[in-house]
PASE-676880 format. One record per residue: z, y, x of N, C-alpha, C, O in turn; residue in one letter. Coordinates in pm, whole numbers, padded with zeros to 5 digits, always signed. Layout:
! residues N
ZYXZYXZYXZYXA
...
END
This chain:
! residues 133
+00506+02160+00963+00421+02168+00845+00504+02220+00728+00616+02176+00706M
+00447+02312+00655+00518+02369+00542+00539+02269+00429+00630+02286+00349N
+00453+02163+00421+00466+02066+00314+00594+01983+00328+00641+01924+00230E
+00649+01978+00448+00771+01900+00470+00888+01996+00451+00920+02076+00539I
+00952+01985+00336+01057+02079+00300+01187+02055+00377+01255+02150+00415K
+01221+01929+00401+01341+01896+00476+01308+01877+00622+01192+01889+00663G
+01408+01847+00700+01384+01817+00841+01319+01679+00851+01338+01593+00765K
+01243+01659+00958+01170+01534+00977+01266+01414+00973+01236+01314+00909V
+01380+01424+01039+01477+01314+01039+01523+01278+00900+01537+01160+00867G
+01546+01379+00817+01587+01353+00679+01477+01282+00601+01504+01191+00523N
+01354+01324+00623+01240+01260+00557+01231+01113+00595+01206+01027+00511E
+01251+01084+00723+01239+00947+00772+01353+00857+00724+01337+00735+00721L
+01465+00915+00688+01581+00836+00647+01592+00821+00495+01690+00763+00447M
+01495+00870+00420+01501+00855+00275+01500+00707+00238+01430+00627+00300L
+01578+00672+00139+01586+00535+00091+01457+00498+00021+01406+00574-00061T
+01404+00379+00053+01282+00336-00016+01321+00286-00155+01435+00247-00178H
+01228+00288-00243+01255+00246-00380+01248+00094-00392+01185+00026-00311R
+01312+00043-00493+01303-00099-00523+01187-00121-00620+01174-00050-00719S
+01105-00219-00589+00989-00249-00673+01016-00364-00771+00928-00402-00848Y
+01137-00417-00769+01168-00537-00845+01136-00525-00994+01079-00617-01051W
+01172-00414-01058+01152-00400-01203+01004-00411-01240+00970-00482-01335A
+00918-00345-01168+00776-00350-01201+00713-00482-01155+00621-00532-01220I
+00761-00537-01046+00710-00667-01001+00737-00774-01106+00650-00856-01135I
+00858-00772-01164+00891-00868-01270+00793-00859-01385+00750-00961-01439K
+00757-00737-01423+00665-00718-01535+00524-00768-01501+00459-00830-01584K
+00479-00740-01380+00346-00787-01339+00340-00939-01332+00241-01000-01372L
+00446-01000-01282+00452-01146-01273+00458-01207-01413+00389-01305-01442I
+00539-01149-01500+00550-01200-01638+00416-01189-01711+00385-01274-01795A
+00338-01088-01681+00207-01069-01744+00099-01156-01678-00016-01156-01722A
+00137-01228-01574+00046-01319-01502-00082-01248-01458-00192-01299-01478E
-00064-01130-01396-00184-01056-01355-00189-01026-01206-00270-00944-01162C
-00103-01089-01127-00111-01071-00983-00127-01205-00913-00068-01305-00953V
-00208-01206-00807-00225-01326-00726-00130-01325-00608-00084-01431-00564S
-00099-01206-00557-00011-01195-00441+00044-01053-00435-00013-00960-00493A
+00154-01038-00363+00217-00908-00340+00246-00896-00192+00290-00991-00129L
+00222-00778-00138+00252-00753+00004+00339-00628+00013+00295-00519-00022A
+00461-00645+00061+00551-00532+00086+00509-00472+00220+00512-00540+00323H
+00471-00346+00218+00417-00284+00339+00530-00218+00416+00575-00108+00382I
+00575-00287+00519+00687-00243+00601+00635-00219+00743+00517-00187+00760T
+00719-00235+00844+00673-00225+00982+00554-00317+01003+00559-00435+00968G
+00449-00266+01059+00325-00341+01074+00219-00285+00982+00102-00320+00991G
+00261-00195+00893+00168-00128+00805+00083-00222+00723+00110-00342+00715G
-00021-00167+00663-00114-00246+00582-00188-00345+00671-00211-00459+00631I
-00225-00302+00789-00306-00383+00881-00242-00518+00910-00313-00619+00916T
-00111-00522+00929-00045-00648+00965+00021-00719+00848+00036-00841+00851E
+00062-00646+00744+00132-00708+00633+00041-00771+00529+00069-00880+00479N
-00068-00705+00495-00156-00757+00391-00216-00894+00426-00221-00980+00338L
-00263-00918+00548-00321-01051+00578-00224-01167+00555-00269-01280+00534P
-00096-01143+00560+00002-01251+00541-00004-01313+00402+00038-01427+00384R
-00056-01239+00303-00062-01294+00168-00204-01335+00127-00225-01383+00016V
-00300-01316+00217-00438-01353+00185-00463-01500+00216-00425-01549+00323L
-00525-01571+00123-00560-01710+00152-00678-01717+00249-00749-01618+00269P
-00697-01834+00309-00813-01854+00397-00941-01824+00319-00950-01851+00199R
-01036-01768+00389-01166-01743+00328-01183-01604+00270-01292-01569+00223G
-01077-01523+00271-01090-01387+00219-01029-01284+00314-00940-01315+00392V
-01080-01163+00303-01029-01047+00376-01014-00933+00277-01053-00944+00161S
-00957-00823+00324-00940-00705+00239-01009-00586+00302-01006-00568+00424A
-01070-00506+00218-01124-00378+00261-01042-00270+00191-01039-00262+00068I
-00976-00189+00269-00894-00080+00217-00975+00049+00234-01029+00075+00341I
-00981+00127+00129-01063+00247+00128-00977+00371+00150-00893+00406+00067E
-01000+00437+00264-00929+00562+00293-00953+00662+00180-01060+00664+00119Y
-00854+00742+00154-00870+00849+00056-00847+00808-00088-00866+00889-00179G
-00806+00683-00111-00784+00638-00249-00640+00657-00294-00607+00629-00410T
-00554+00704-00207-00416+00735-00242-00373+00858-00162-00430+00886-00056W
-00273+00931-00212-00225+01049-00138-00134+01007-00023-00042+00928-00042P
-00161+01057+00095-00077+01030+00211+00026+01142+00221-00009+01260+00222V
+00153+01105+00228+00259+01206+00233+00249+01288+00361+00211+01236+00466Q
+00285+01416+00352+00278+01506+00468+00354+01457+00592+00315+01489+00704P
+00461+01382+00573+00540+01335+00689+00453+01251+00782+00465+01261+00904I
+00365+01168+00726+00280+01083+00809+00177+01166+00886+00152+01141+01003F
+00120+01263+00819+00022+01350+00885+00089+01432+00995+00030+01455+01101L
+00212+01476+00969+00288+01552+01068+00316+01466+01192+00296+01512+01304H
+00363+01344+01171+00393+01255+01284+00266+01221+01362+00269+01214+01484M
+00155+01199+01290+00030+01167+01356-00014+01282+01446-00054+01261+01561Q
-00006+01403+01394-00046+01521+01472+00049+01545+01588+00006+01569+01701K
+00178+01539+01560+00280+01564+01662+00269+01465+01777+00282+01505+01893L
+00246+01338+01747+00238+01235+01849+00098+01205+01898+00079+01120+01985G
-00001+01276+01843-00140+01251+01879-00172+01101+01865-00227+01039+01955N
-00136+01046+01749-00151+00903+01723-00284+00879+01650-00311+00943+01549V
-00367+00788+01702-00493+00757+01634-00469+00703+01492-00368+00637+01467P
-00561+00731+01402-00547+00690+01262-00527+00538+01249-00443+00493+01171H
-00603+00460+01325-00591+00314+01318-00449+00268+01354-00396+00174+01294E
-00389+00336+01450-00253+00301+01491-00153+00339+01381-00057+00266+01357E
-00175+00452+01315-00089+00492+01204-00093+00386+01095+00010+00352+01037M
-00211+00333+01066-00227+00232+00961-00160+00100+01001-00119+00022+00915M
-00149+00074+01130-00087-00049+01179+00066-00037+01185+00136-00138+01176R
+00116+00084+01200+00260+00103+01217+00332+00139+01087+00439+00085+01058I
+00274+00231+01010+00342+00287+00893+00276+00242+00763+00161+00196+00763F
+00349+00255+00652+00289+00219+00524+00199+00329+00468+00126+00305+00372N
+00204+00446+00526+00118+00559+00488+00131+00594+00340+00037+00648+00280M
+00246+00564+00282+00271+00598+00142+00246+00486+00044+00268+00502-00076G
+00201+00371+00093+00180+00254+00008+00292+00155+00041+00288+00090+00146I
+00389+00145-00047+00503+00058-00021+00480-00087-00062+00540-00179-00005G
+00394-00106-00161+00369-00241-00213+00223-00251-00254+00169-00161-00319M
+00160-00359-00214+00022-00387-00258+00023-00510-00348+00082-00613-00314L
-00040-00498-00462-00056-00611-00554-00202-00654-00549-00293-00572-00567A
-00224-00781-00525-00359-00836-00528-00383-00883-00671-00317-00975-00720I
-00477-00819-00736-00504-00844-00878-00648-00893-00895-00742-00824-00856V
-00665-01012-00952-00801-01060-00977-00875-00963-01069-00814-00904-01158P
-01004-00946-01049-01081-00850-01129-01067-00876-01279-01065-00781-01357S
-01058-01001-01320-01045-01034-01463-00911-00990-01521-00897-00978-01642K
-00813-00966-01435-00679-00927-01481-00649-00779-01453-00539-00732-01482K
-00746-00707-01399-00723-00569-01356-00680-00479-01472-00585-00403-01459F
-00752-00486-01585-00716-00402-01700-00577-00435-01752-00502-00345-01792K
-00542-00562-01751-00409-00603-01796-00302-00544-01703-00200-00493-01749K
-00326-00550-01573-00232-00493-01477-00219-00342-01498-00108-00288-01494A
-00331-00276-01521-00327-00132-01548-00242-00101-01670-00164-00006-01669Q
-00257-00179-01775-00178-00159-01897-00029-00175-01869+00052-00094-01913T
+00007-00280-01796+00148-00304-01761+00203-00185-01683+00312-00135-01712V
+00128-00139-01583+00172-00028-01499+00180+00102-01579+00276+00178-01565L
+00081+00127-01664+00081+00249-01745+00200+00250-01841+00269+00352-01852D
+00225+00140-01908+00337+00132-02003+00471+00152-01934+00566+00202-01996R
+00480+00113-01807+00605+00129-01732+00614+00269-01669+00715+00302-01606A
+00509+00350-01686+00510+00484-01627+00499+00481-01475+00547+00572-01407G
+00436+00378-01424+00423+00355-01279+00300+00424-01225+00192+00416-01285E
+00314+00491-01111+00197+00544-01040+00134+00428-00963+00205+00345-00906K
+00003+00424-00963-00065+00319-00887-00203+00369-00846-00255+00465-00902Y
-00258+00302-00748-00389+00339-00695-00465+00211-00665-00410+00117-00609Y
-00592+00207-00702-00680+00097-00662-00728+00136-00523-00811+00226-00508A
-00677+00067-00420-00701+00110-00282-00802+00025-00206-00833+00055-00091V
-00852-00080-00268-00947-00163-00194-00993-00281-00275-00978-00287-00397G
-01051-00376-00203-01104-00495-00269-01095-00615-00174-01083-00600-00052R
-01102-00731-00234-01099-00857-00159-01243-00906-00145-01320-00905-00241I
-01278-00949-00024-01413-00996+00006-01403-01126+00086-01294-01164+00130V
-01515-01193+00106-01516-01312+00191-01482-01270+00334-01523-01163+00379K
-01408-01354+00402-01369-01322+00539-01255-01411+00582-01223-01510+00517G
-01195-01376+00693-01087-01460+00746-00956-01384+00766-00915-01358+00879E
-00892-01350+00654-00756-01297+00652-00737-01175+00743-00643-01171+00823R
-00825-01077+00730-00815-00953+00806-00825-00835+00712-00871-00848+00598K
-00782-00720+00761-00797-00596+00687-00893-00507+00763-00880-00489+00884V
-00990-00452+00692-01077-00351+00750-01069-00228+00660-01024-00236+00545S
-01113-00117+00714-01101+00010+00642-01238+00074+00628-01323+00063+00716Y
-01256+00141+00514-01381+00214+00493-01351+00353+00439-01443+00431+00415S
END
């Protein structure tokens, strides 16, 4: 793929960023209920670990840009989309669960810090699972 400027191996070995500086600000502003670091297991397996009983998450496809490396690997390996979501972070390294009443405050904190962010889903009644729409 032309979008991948370096070799695939180099792309895969890039150092992930530290979220600590922005996490500290969100916690200090008291606008997050939970945080999920999306590592091996992807969103599908990592997000339920921070959900309390009685709720689930619906993640909406297309609400964030997926880096070309993931699309390249999916095509190259003929990997189903659901499996990609279970294995890789798909460009979402950290998910913050923000109560609706605190959403604007969280946006302000993120904007002031110059942080890119995406509203990728919502919390609904359920039993600690992730579904996609």
